[in-house]
C-alpha positions as CSV (number, residue, x, y, z in Angstrom):
1,M,138.2,55.0,117.2
2,Y,139.9,53.3,120.2
3,I,143.0,54.3,122.2
4,K,146.1,52.6,121.1
5,S,148.5,54.3,123.8
6,I,148.8,57.1,126.2
7,G,151.5,58.6,127.9
8,C,152.7,61.8,129.7
9,Q,155.5,63.7,131.8
10,Y,154.9,65.7,134.7
11,F,151.0,65.8,134.3
12,Q,149.4,66.3,137.6
13,R,150.7,63.6,139.9
14,F,152.6,61.7,137.3
15,G,156.4,62.0,136.9
16,S,159.0,61.5,134.2
17,W,157.7,60.0,130.8
18,N,155.5,57.2,131.3
19,E,153.5,55.4,128.5
20,I,151.2,52.5,128.3
21,E,149.9,50.8,125.0
22,F,146.4,49.1,125.0
23,P,146.1,45.9,122.7
24,K,142.8,45.8,120.6
25,N,141.7,42.6,122.7
26,K,141.6,44.5,126.0
27,N,137.9,45.6,126.1
28,I,137.4,46.0,129.9
29,I,140.1,47.8,131.6
30,G,140.1,48.2,135.3
31,I,142.1,51.2,136.9
32,V,143.1,50.7,140.7
33,G,145.6,52.6,143.0
34,Q,147.9,51.9,145.6
35,Y,150.9,53.7,147.5
36,D,154.2,52.3,147.3
37,D,154.5,52.1,150.9
38,N,151.0,51.1,151.6
39,P,149.3,48.7,149.3
40,N,146.0,49.1,150.9
41,K,145.9,52.9,150.6
42,S,144.5,54.3,147.2
43,N,142.9,57.5,147.5
44,R,144.6,60.4,145.7
45,S,147.0,58.0,144.1
46,G,146.1,59.2,140.5
47,K,143.4,56.9,139.3
48,S,141.1,59.8,138.2
49,T,144.4,61.6,136.8
50,F,144.9,59.0,134.6
51,V,141.8,58.9,132.7
52,E,141.9,62.9,132.9
53,M,144.9,62.4,130.7
54,I,142.5,61.3,127.7
55,L,140.2,64.4,128.5
56,Y,143.2,66.9,128.4
57,A,145.0,65.2,125.3
58,L,141.5,65.4,123.2
59,F,140.0,68.7,124.5
60,G,142.7,70.4,126.6
61,R,140.3,70.4,129.5
62,G,141.1,69.3,133.3
63,R,139.8,69.7,136.8
64,T,141.4,73.1,136.6
65,R,140.7,76.1,134.3
66,N,144.4,77.0,134.3
67,E,146.5,74.8,132.3
68,S,149.6,75.6,134.2
69,D,148.0,74.1,137.3
70,L,148.0,70.8,135.5
71,I,151.8,70.8,135.8
72,N,153.3,68.6,138.7
73,F,154.0,71.1,141.4
74,N,157.0,69.1,142.8
75,Y,158.8,69.5,139.4
76,D,159.7,72.6,137.4
77,K,159.5,70.7,134.1
78,D,157.7,70.7,130.7
79,M,154.6,68.9,131.2
80,L,153.2,66.8,128.0
81,V,150.4,64.2,127.3
82,K,150.7,62.0,124.1
83,I,147.5,59.9,123.0
84,V,147.7,57.3,119.9
85,L,144.3,56.6,118.5
86,E,143.5,54.3,115.8
87,D,140.4,54.8,113.3
88,D,140.2,52.1,110.6
89,G,143.8,51.2,110.7
90,K,145.0,54.7,110.6
91,E,147.0,56.2,113.4
92,I,146.1,59.8,114.9
93,V,148.7,61.2,117.2
94,I,147.7,64.1,119.5
95,E,150.4,65.8,121.7
96,R,149.3,68.5,124.1
97,G,151.2,70.1,126.9
98,K,152.4,73.4,128.7
99,N,156.0,74.2,129.0
100,T,157.7,76.0,132.2
101,D,158.0,79.2,130.0
102,S,154.1,79.3,129.7
103,T,154.1,78.2,126.0
104,S,151.6,75.7,124.9
105,V,152.2,72.7,122.8
106,L,149.4,71.2,120.4
107,N,150.5,69.0,117.6
108,V,148.2,66.6,115.5
109,T,149.1,64.3,112.7
110,G,148.5,66.1,109.4
111,F,147.6,69.3,110.9
112,E,151.0,70.9,111.3
113,G,151.2,74.7,111.2
114,L,147.9,75.7,112.2
115,N,146.8,77.6,115.3
116,K,145.3,76.1,118.4
117,T,141.9,77.0,117.6
118,D,142.0,75.5,114.0
119,I,143.8,72.2,115.4
120,Q,141.2,71.7,118.0
121,N,138.3,72.2,115.6
122,E,140.1,69.4,113.3
123,I,140.4,67.2,116.3
124,N,136.5,67.6,117.1
125,K,135.9,66.7,113.3
126,L,138.2,63.6,113.6
127,L,136.4,62.5,117.0
128,G,132.9,63.6,115.5
129,I,132.1,65.1,118.9
130,E,132.8,68.0,121.0
131,Y,133.8,68.2,124.7
132,K,130.4,69.3,126.2
133,D,129.0,65.9,124.2
134,F,131.8,63.9,125.2
135,I,131.6,64.3,128.9
136,M,128.0,63.9,128.8
137,T,128.2,60.5,127.2
138,Y,131.5,58.8,127.3
139,F,133.0,60.1,130.2
140,F,131.4,59.2,133.7
141,L,132.9,61.6,136.3
142,Q,133.1,60.5,139.7
143,N,131.3,63.3,141.2
144,D,128.6,63.4,138.3
145,I,127.0,60.1,138.7
146,H,124.3,61.1,141.1
147,S,124.0,64.7,140.0
148,F,121.1,64.1,137.7
149,M,119.2,62.2,140.2
150,E,119.8,64.4,143.2
151,S,118.7,67.6,141.4
152,N,115.4,69.1,141.6
153,S,112.7,68.7,138.9
154,S,113.5,71.9,136.9
155,S,117.3,71.1,137.1
156,K,116.5,67.7,136.0
157,K,114.7,69.1,132.9
158,E,117.7,71.2,132.1
159,Y,120.1,68.3,132.5
160,I,118.0,66.3,130.0
161,V,117.9,69.2,127.7
162,K,121.7,69.7,128.0
163,W,122.5,66.0,127.5
164,L,120.3,65.7,124.6
165,E,121.8,68.9,123.0
166,K,118.3,70.5,123.2
167,D,119.6,73.8,124.8
168,Y,120.1,75.1,121.2
169,W,116.0,75.4,121.0
170,K,116.2,78.2,123.2
171,E,118.6,79.8,121.2
172,L,116.5,79.2,118.2
173,E,113.4,80.4,120.1
174,N,115.3,83.7,121.3
175,A,116.6,84.3,117.8
176,A,112.7,83.7,116.4
177,K,111.5,86.0,119.0
178,E,114.1,88.6,118.0
179,R,113.1,88.2,114.4
180,L,109.3,88.3,115.3
181,N,109.9,91.4,117.5
182,K,111.6,93.3,114.7
183,I,108.7,92.3,112.3
184,T,106.0,93.5,114.9
185,A,108.2,96.7,115.5
186,K,108.3,97.3,111.8
187,I,104.6,96.8,111.5
188,K,103.9,99.0,114.2
189,A,106.1,101.7,112.8
190,D,104.4,101.3,109.5
191,E,100.9,101.7,110.8
192,S,102.1,104.8,113.0
193,Y,103.3,106.2,109.7
194,L,100.1,105.7,108.0
195,E,98.1,107.2,110.8
196,N,100.1,110.6,110.1
197,I,99.6,110.6,106.5
198,E,96.5,111.1,104.2
199,Y,95.6,109.7,101.1
200,V,95.8,112.3,98.0
201,D,92.8,112.5,95.8
202,I,94.6,112.6,92.5
203,E,91.7,113.0,90.3
204,E,90.6,116.1,92.1
205,L,94.0,117.5,91.6
206,K,93.8,116.6,88.0
207,N,90.5,118.3,87.5
208,E,91.7,121.4,89.3
209,L,95.0,121.4,87.0
210,E,92.7,120.7,83.9
211,K,90.8,124.1,84.9
212,L,94.0,125.9,85.6
213,E,95.5,124.7,82.1
214,S,92.2,125.6,80.2
215,N,92.5,129.2,81.9
216,E,96.0,129.5,80.9
217,K,95.0,128.7,77.3
218,L,92.4,131.4,77.6
219,L,94.6,133.8,79.1
220,S,97.3,133.2,76.5
221,N,95.0,133.5,73.6
222,K,93.4,136.9,75.4
223,I,97.0,138.2,75.4
224,K,97.6,137.4,71.6
225,K,94.4,139.0,70.8
226,L,95.3,142.0,72.8
227,E,98.8,142.2,71.5
228,K,97.3,142.2,67.9
229,E,94.8,144.8,68.9
230,K,97.7,146.9,70.4
231,D,99.9,146.3,67.2
232,D,96.8,147.7,65.1
233,I,96.6,150.6,67.0
234,Q,100.3,151.3,67.0
235,S,100.1,150.7,63.2
236,Q,97.5,153.2,62.8
237,L,99.4,155.7,65.1
238,S,102.5,155.2,63.2
239,K,100.8,156.5,60.2
240,L,99.4,159.6,62.1
241,D,102.2,161.6,63.4
242,N,99.8,164.2,63.9
243,P,95.9,164.9,63.2
244,L,96.9,166.6,59.7
245,D,97.9,163.0,58.5
246,L,94.3,162.1,58.7
247,K,93.5,164.7,56.0
248,I,96.5,163.5,53.7
249,E,95.2,160.0,54.2
250,L,91.8,161.0,53.1
251,K,93.1,162.6,50.0
252,R,95.2,159.5,49.2
253,L,91.9,157.2,49.6
254,K,89.9,159.6,47.3
255,K,92.7,159.3,44.7
256,E,92.8,155.6,45.1
257,V,88.9,155.3,44.6
258,E,89.0,157.5,41.2
259,D,91.8,155.2,40.0
260,F,89.8,152.2,40.9
261,K,86.7,153.6,39.0
262,E,88.7,154.4,35.8
263,L,90.1,150.9,35.8
264,L,86.6,149.6,36.4
265,E,85.5,151.6,32.9
266,I,88.1,149.8,30.9
267,K,87.2,146.5,32.2
268,L,83.6,147.2,31.5
269,D,84.5,147.8,27.8
270,K,86.2,144.6,27.2
271,I,83.2,142.5,28.2
272,E,81.5,140.7,25.3
273,N,78.3,139.1,24.9
274,F,78.3,135.2,24.5
275,D,75.4,132.8,23.6
276,D,74.2,130.2,26.2
277,D,75.6,127.4,24.2
278,I,79.1,128.7,24.3
279,K,78.5,129.4,28.2
280,E,77.4,125.8,28.6
281,K,80.5,124.1,26.7
282,S,82.9,126.3,28.6
283,K,82.0,124.2,31.7
284,Q,83.8,121.1,29.9
285,Y,86.9,123.0,29.6
286,K,90.0,124.7,31.5
287,K,91.5,127.8,30.1
288,E,95.1,126.3,30.3
289,N,94.0,123.3,28.2
290,I,92.3,125.1,25.2
291,D,95.4,126.3,23.3
292,N,96.8,122.7,23.6
293,L,93.7,121.5,22.1
294,I,93.6,124.1,19.5
295,N,97.1,123.4,18.5
296,K,96.3,119.5,18.0
297,L,93.5,120.6,15.8
298,Q,95.5,122.7,13.7
299,E,98.0,119.8,13.3
300,N,95.2,117.6,12.3
301,R,94.0,120.1,9.8
302,I,97.5,120.4,8.1
303,K,97.8,116.7,7.9
304,I,94.4,116.4,6.3
305,E,95.2,119.0,3.6
306,N,98.5,117.5,2.8
307,L,96.5,114.2,2.1
308,I,94.0,116.3,-0.2
309,T,96.9,117.5,-2.0
310,E,98.2,113.9,-2.4
311,Y,94.8,112.6,-3.4
312,R,94.5,115.5,-6.2
313,Y,97.9,114.6,-7.7
314,K,96.8,110.9,-7.9
315,I,93.4,112.1,-9.5
316,N,95.4,114.4,-12.0
317,D,97.5,111.3,-12.8
318,I,94.7,109.2,-13.3
319,N,92.8,111.5,-15.5
320,S,96.0,111.7,-17.7
321,K,96.2,108.1,-18.1
322,I,92.4,107.9,-19.2
323,N,93.1,110.6,-21.8
324,N,96.1,108.8,-23.1
325,I,94.3,105.4,-23.3
326,K,91.4,107.0,-25.1
327,K,93.8,109.0,-27.5
328,F,96.1,105.8,-28.6
329,K,93.2,103.4,-29.0
330,G,95.3,100.2,-29.0
331,V,98.2,101.3,-31.1
332,C,101.6,101.4,-29.5
333,P,102.8,105.2,-29.6
334,I,106.3,104.1,-30.3
335,T,106.1,101.5,-32.9
336,H,102.8,102.6,-34.4
337,S,101.9,98.9,-34.4
338,S,98.8,97.1,-32.5
339,C,99.3,96.5,-28.8
340,N,97.0,94.2,-26.8
341,K,98.7,95.3,-23.5
342,I,96.8,98.5,-24.0
343,S,93.2,97.5,-23.3
344,S,91.3,100.8,-23.7
345,E,87.7,99.8,-22.0
346,K,89.0,97.6,-19.3
347,E,91.7,99.9,-18.1
348,V,89.4,103.1,-18.3
349,K,86.9,101.4,-16.0
350,Q,89.6,100.4,-13.5
351,L,91.2,103.9,-13.5
352,S,87.6,105.5,-13.2
353,N,86.8,103.4,-10.1
354,E,90.1,104.5,-8.5
355,L,89.4,107.9,-9.5
356,K,86.0,107.7,-7.9
357,I,87.5,106.6,-4.6
358,L,89.9,109.2,-4.6
359,N,87.3,112.2,-5.2
360,Q,85.4,110.4,-2.3
361,K,88.2,110.6,0.0
362,V,88.9,114.3,-0.8
363,N,85.2,115.1,-0.2
364,E,85.5,113.4,3.3
365,S,88.8,115.2,4.1
366,S,87.3,118.6,3.0
367,N,84.4,117.9,5.4
368,K,87.0,117.2,8.2
369,I,88.7,120.2,7.8
370,V,85.5,122.2,7.8
371,E,84.7,120.2,11.1
372,I,88.0,121.1,12.5
373,K,87.6,124.8,11.4
374,N,84.5,125.0,13.5
375,K,85.8,123.4,16.3
376,I,88.7,125.7,16.5
377,S,86.6,128.8,16.1
378,E,84.3,127.4,19.0
379,L,87.2,126.7,21.1
380,K,88.4,130.2,20.6
381,Q,85.0,131.5,21.5
382,I,85.1,129.6,24.7
383,K,88.5,130.6,25.4
384,S,87.3,134.3,24.9
385,Y,84.5,133.7,27.3
386,L,86.8,132.4,29.8
387,N,89.0,135.3,29.7
388,N,85.8,137.2,30.0
389,K,84.9,135.6,33.2
390,E,88.3,136.7,34.6
391,V,87.5,140.2,33.7
392,E,84.2,140.0,35.2
393,H,85.8,138.6,38.5
394,E,88.5,141.4,38.3
395,I,85.4,143.8,37.8
396,K,83.6,142.5,40.9
397,I,86.7,142.9,43.0
398,L,87.2,146.6,41.8
399,K,83.6,147.2,43.0
400,E,84.2,145.6,46.3
401,N,87.5,147.8,46.8
402,I,85.7,150.7,45.6
403,V,83.0,150.4,48.1
404,K,85.5,149.2,50.9
405,K,87.6,152.4,50.1
406,E,84.6,154.8,50.1
407,G,83.6,153.3,53.6
408,E,87.2,154.0,54.8
409,I,86.9,157.6,53.4
410,E,83.6,157.9,55.5
411,D,85.4,156.5,58.7
412,L,88.2,158.8,58.1
413,K,85.9,161.8,57.6
414,N,84.3,160.7,61.1
415,K,87.6,160.5,62.7
416,I,88.7,163.8,61.6
417,H,85.4,165.1,62.9
418,N,85.9,163.1,66.3
419,N,89.7,163.7,67.1
420,Y,90.6,160.1,66.2
421,Y,94.3,160.6,67.0
422,D,93.9,161.4,70.6
423,Q,91.4,158.4,70.8
424,L,94.0,155.9,69.5
425,K,96.6,157.0,72.0
426,S,94.1,156.5,74.9
427,R,93.0,153.1,73.5
428,L,96.7,152.1,73.2
429,E,97.5,153.1,76.8
430,D,94.3,151.1,77.8
431,K,95.4,148.3,75.8
432,I,98.9,148.1,77.4
433,D,97.4,148.4,80.9
434,E,95.2,145.4,80.2
435,I,97.9,143.2,78.7
436,D,100.1,143.9,81.8
437,R,97.2,142.9,84.0
438,V,96.2,139.7,82.0
439,K,100.0,138.7,81.9
440,K,100.1,139.0,85.6
441,Q,97.0,136.6,85.6
442,L,98.5,134.2,83.3
443,S,102.0,134.3,85.5
444,N,100.0,133.4,88.6
445,T,98.1,130.7,86.8
446,I,101.3,129.2,85.4
447,L,102.9,129.3,89.1
448,L,99.5,127.4,90.1
449,I,99.8,125.0,87.2
450,G,103.5,124.0,88.6
451,S,102.5,124.0,92.2
452,K,99.4,121.7,91.1
453,K,101.7,119.4,89.0
454,E,104.2,119.1,91.9
455,Q,101.2,118.4,94.4
456,I,100.1,115.6,91.8
457,N,103.6,114.3,91.5
458,N,103.9,114.3,95.3
459,G,100.4,112.8,95.8
460,K,101.4,109.8,93.6
461,K,104.5,109.3,95.3
462,N,102.6,109.7,98.6
463,N,99.7,107.4,97.4
464,K,102.4,104.8,95.9
465,E,104.3,105.0,99.4
466,I,100.8,104.4,101.2
467,E,100.0,101.3,99.2
468,K,103.6,100.1,99.3
469,I,103.5,100.5,103.1
470,K,99.9,98.7,103.2
471,K,101.1,95.9,100.9
472,E,104.3,95.8,103.2
473,I,102.1,95.6,106.3
474,T,100.1,92.8,104.8
475,N,103.2,90.9,103.8
476,F,104.7,91.5,107.3
477,K,101.7,90.3,109.0
478,K,101.7,87.1,107.1
479,I,105.4,86.8,107.9
480,E,104.5,87.8,111.5
481,S,102.2,85.0,111.8
482,Y,104.7,82.8,110.3
483,W,107.2,83.7,112.7
484,K,104.8,83.5,115.7
485,F,104.3,80.0,114.7
486,I,108.0,79.4,114.3
487,T,108.6,81.0,117.8
488,Y,105.9,78.8,119.3
489,M,107.4,75.7,117.5
490,F,110.8,76.7,119.0
491,S,109.5,77.4,122.5
492,K,109.0,74.8,125.3
493,N,105.6,74.0,124.1
494,G,106.6,73.2,120.6
495,I,109.3,71.0,118.9
496,P,111.5,70.8,121.9
497,S,108.7,69.6,124.0
498,L,107.6,67.0,121.3
499,I,111.3,65.9,121.1
500,I,112.0,65.9,124.8
501,E,108.8,63.8,125.3
502,E,109.7,61.5,122.6
503,S,113.4,61.2,123.8
504,L,112.3,61.0,127.5
505,Q,110.2,58.0,126.3
506,V,112.9,56.4,124.8
507,V,115.1,57.2,127.6
508,Q,112.7,55.8,130.1
509,D,112.1,52.5,128.2
510,E,116.1,52.2,127.8
511,T,116.6,53.0,131.3
512,N,114.0,50.3,132.6
513,I,115.4,47.6,130.0
514,I,118.9,48.2,131.6
515,L,117.6,48.0,135.0
516,E,116.0,44.8,134.1
517,K,119.3,43.5,132.7
518,L,120.8,44.5,136.1
519,G,118.3,42.5,137.7
520,A,116.9,45.4,139.7
521,T,113.2,45.3,140.6
522,I,112.6,49.1,140.0
523,R,111.4,51.1,137.0
524,I,111.2,54.8,136.2
525,E,108.7,57.1,134.6
526,F,109.3,60.4,133.1
527,T,106.7,63.3,133.1
528,N,107.8,66.4,131.0
529,F,105.8,69.1,132.5
530,K,103.3,70.0,135.3
531,Q,100.0,71.3,134.4
532,L,98.8,74.2,136.4
533,K,95.3,75.2,137.1
534,S,95.4,78.5,135.5
535,W,94.9,79.2,131.8
536,E,97.4,80.9,129.4
537,D,97.0,84.6,128.8
538,R,98.0,84.5,125.3
539,C,97.7,82.0,122.2
540,L,100.7,79.6,122.3
541,V,100.8,79.4,118.6
542,C,100.4,83.1,117.5
543,G,100.7,85.0,120.7
544,R,97.3,86.8,120.6
545,L,95.9,88.0,124.1
546,F,92.8,86.1,125.2
547,K,89.8,88.0,126.3
548,S,88.0,86.7,129.3
549,R,86.5,83.3,128.9
550,E,87.5,83.2,125.5
551,M,88.6,79.4,125.0
552,E,89.7,79.6,121.4
553,C,91.9,81.8,119.4
554,P,89.8,83.8,116.7
555,E,93.1,84.2,114.9
556,C,94.4,81.0,114.3
557,N,91.6,78.8,115.9
558,S,94.0,77.2,118.3
559,K,92.6,76.0,121.6
560,R,93.4,77.8,124.9
561,Q,95.8,75.8,126.9
562,K,96.3,75.7,130.7
563,K,99.5,76.8,132.0
564,T,102.4,74.4,132.5
565,K,105.5,74.4,134.6
566,D,108.7,73.6,132.8
567,E,110.0,70.6,134.9
568,L,111.1,67.0,134.6
569,I,109.3,64.9,137.3
570,L,111.0,61.3,137.6
571,K,109.0,58.8,139.4
572,I,110.6,55.6,140.7
573,Y,108.4,52.3,141.4
574,E,109.2,49.2,143.0
575,G,106.4,47.1,141.8
576,D,103.4,49.2,141.7
577,K,104.8,51.3,144.6
578,E,106.4,54.7,144.1
579,T,109.7,55.2,146.1
580,N,112.1,57.9,146.8
581,F,115.6,58.2,145.4
582,E,116.9,60.1,148.3
583,Q,115.6,57.1,150.6
584,D,117.2,54.5,148.3
585,S,120.4,52.7,149.2
586,G,123.8,53.6,147.8
587,G,123.9,50.6,145.5
588,G,120.3,51.5,144.2
589,K,121.3,54.9,143.5
590,V,124.2,53.9,141.5
591,L,122.0,51.4,139.5
592,I,119.4,54.0,138.8
593,S,122.2,56.8,138.0
594,V,124.1,54.3,135.8
595,A,120.9,53.1,133.9
596,I,119.8,56.5,133.0
597,R,123.3,57.7,131.9
598,L,123.6,54.7,129.7
599,A,120.3,55.2,128.1
600,L,121.1,58.8,127.5
601,M,124.3,57.7,126.1
602,R,122.8,55.2,123.6
603,L,120.2,57.7,122.7
604,L,123.0,60.2,121.7
605,I,125.2,57.8,120.0
606,R,122.3,57.0,117.7
607,K,122.1,60.7,117.0
608,S,125.5,61.6,116.6
609,N,128.5,61.1,114.2
610,S,130.9,60.0,117.0
611,K,133.7,57.6,116.0
612,I,134.7,57.3,119.7
613,K,134.9,53.7,120.6
614,F,135.8,53.9,124.6
615,V,134.1,54.8,127.8
616,V,135.4,55.9,130.9
617,L,133.2,54.9,134.3
618,D,134.6,56.4,137.4
619,E,133.8,54.7,140.8
620,I,130.6,52.6,140.1
621,F,131.2,49.5,142.0
622,G,132.0,50.9,145.4
623,M,128.2,50.9,146.5
624,L,127.4,47.5,144.7
625,D,127.3,44.2,146.3
626,Q,128.8,41.1,144.8
627,V,125.5,40.2,142.7
628,Y,125.0,43.7,141.1
629,R,128.8,44.0,140.6
630,K,128.6,40.9,138.4
631,S,125.4,42.1,136.8
632,M,127.1,45.4,136.0
633,L,130.1,43.7,134.4
634,E,127.6,41.5,132.4
635,L,125.7,44.9,131.4
636,I,129.1,46.2,130.4
637,R,130.0,43.1,128.3
638,D,126.7,42.4,126.8
639,F,125.1,45.8,126.6
640,V,128.0,48.6,126.4
641,I,130.4,46.5,124.5
642,K,128.3,44.4,122.1
643,E,125.1,46.6,121.8
644,L,126.7,50.1,122.0
645,N,129.7,48.8,120.0
646,I,132.1,50.1,122.3
647,D,135.9,48.7,122.2
648,Q,137.3,50.0,125.3
649,V,135.6,50.5,128.9
650,F,138.0,52.0,131.5
651,I,136.6,51.4,135.0
652,I,138.1,53.3,138.2
653,S,137.5,51.2,141.4
654,H,138.7,51.6,145.0
655,T,137.4,48.2,145.6
656,E,138.9,44.8,144.7
657,I,137.7,44.1,141.1
658,S,140.6,41.5,140.0
659,D,137.9,38.8,140.4
660,Y,135.7,40.4,137.9
661,I,138.2,42.1,135.3
662,D,141.4,40.4,133.9
663,D,143.0,43.5,132.5
664,I,144.0,46.0,135.2
665,I,146.1,49.2,135.2
666,L,147.8,50.0,138.6
667,I,148.4,53.3,139.5
668,T,151.3,53.7,142.0
669,R,151.6,56.7,144.3
670,H,155.3,57.5,145.3
671,D,156.6,60.4,147.1
672,K,156.6,63.2,144.6
673,Y,154.9,61.3,141.6
674,S,153.0,58.6,140.6
675,T,153.4,55.8,137.8
676,F,150.9,53.5,135.9
677,S,151.5,50.2,134.3
678,W,149.8,46.7,133.5
679,L,149.0,44.8,136.6
């Protein structure tokens, strides 16, 4: 990105609209000044004002902080600066100014309608660099060329840090320290909290709760038992409105015993004697199944009897046939003639066999009927025996009831004798008192159980909180260690020191190469810090305080370091002899200052995304002799333009430079204004 043209009206010393274009082939541009009435006079003609137009157009900055002071005080006119930049064939037009009514003007191609802050941010993006970076690299101010070399060691370090954009490491260190302090404060707060809180023994509380709950159960059961005993006493009292009721109850019990004895005699009469065989067989049956078995046997008996009847009909039929055969003797009973179809002997024999089989079946069926009848008789006996057993059971119960009732009669007699009614009333009162007392114990126990459960819940929360805080402390200590390391890495002894040391080595080498190109017989050396004799009080890595004579940190195993003073020591050598910058000649100082600034510029160009392809050098030839002026121009051509890839170099000078530079802009001072044009 190079400057295609620049123009202004009423900017500082300049008057009405004045504009100048820069052809692409003009690389080294000299800027000289003169007065219209005295060509040999050039101071305050407007040379520096011309290059300040560039600074103002791009960043809105000038020699004064008040923008209104940039207006030419000889005129009450609106001030405006216009610069046209070209970047890869694309034109960027920036107009910036201040009107007499104090309104500001800022217009940029493609960003119409935005506010000033947003437009400036877009300009910075287009340039790829901000104001502070620009004046540290591309803009060599007249009064700033020696400021680096003339500053003390600490200031030199600050300048280097500023020029190398390393001041943000301090911001990072402070941010890391702030984060570390918050974490450390959190750890201390948590540790302080833990000192004032005790771990609760939950198991002990659970054991105590278990005892209380067991006691609650015992008391509840005791109350139930006492309530039952009270109900029994009340039930007894309800039956005894007065002592006379006891005698009535006695009479009732005696009558009940007499009724039981009468019923017992009836039951005893029903008992039969059974042989052992029936008793043994009864074990195979249940009373409710016997009737079903008897019914099935009766059904089978009937079926067999029906078969026997059928068999007897058949037997009678066969006997009739046999008699008929024997009666007719082979003569047909109808025709009374011989009939061979009636074979007497054979048929009789066959029918006799059938008759024999049928008689056998009748006998077998009759035997089965006998067996069934016997079985039915046996089942009826078993049924009778089982019924008899029930009667025996009833007799047993009756005897037990008689004994029980007779015992109650005896107890009742004793109660009548011992004023039982009054005793019951006294026992009831005692029982009610005891129930009230136990209920109070139960109520207190329930309250203690609730309190104990609350203690357990709170204890669990308490212990959980303690474990959480302990874990939190452990995690925060890991984070604290991490942030201690980060703080150290952001501190002057960490990354910045390494970067500065590396960058200083590069700047040192580049400076010496530039000095060699200029033909100077001097070289420089940088030292990043000065080591002191005393030792660091704390570990530089983790911040732990060292004990006396402790040379290694037990926490992070880092070696104890000696204290250092944060300063930049720049040594100048001519041959092997160290020289002093202040004692050097004006030209020598310019050579060293320019060499260092160009070395810093190259370093930053490598590390930035800047698109700027122009440089401003203000008053660098005044102190140089003919030889070094030539060397400086060769350096600009061969190093600045070719190696640094710069398209335009603006050189302001009071001295005659037309012998060295072909393209020169002449600033002419008139009475109330200045003008500029190509010479």
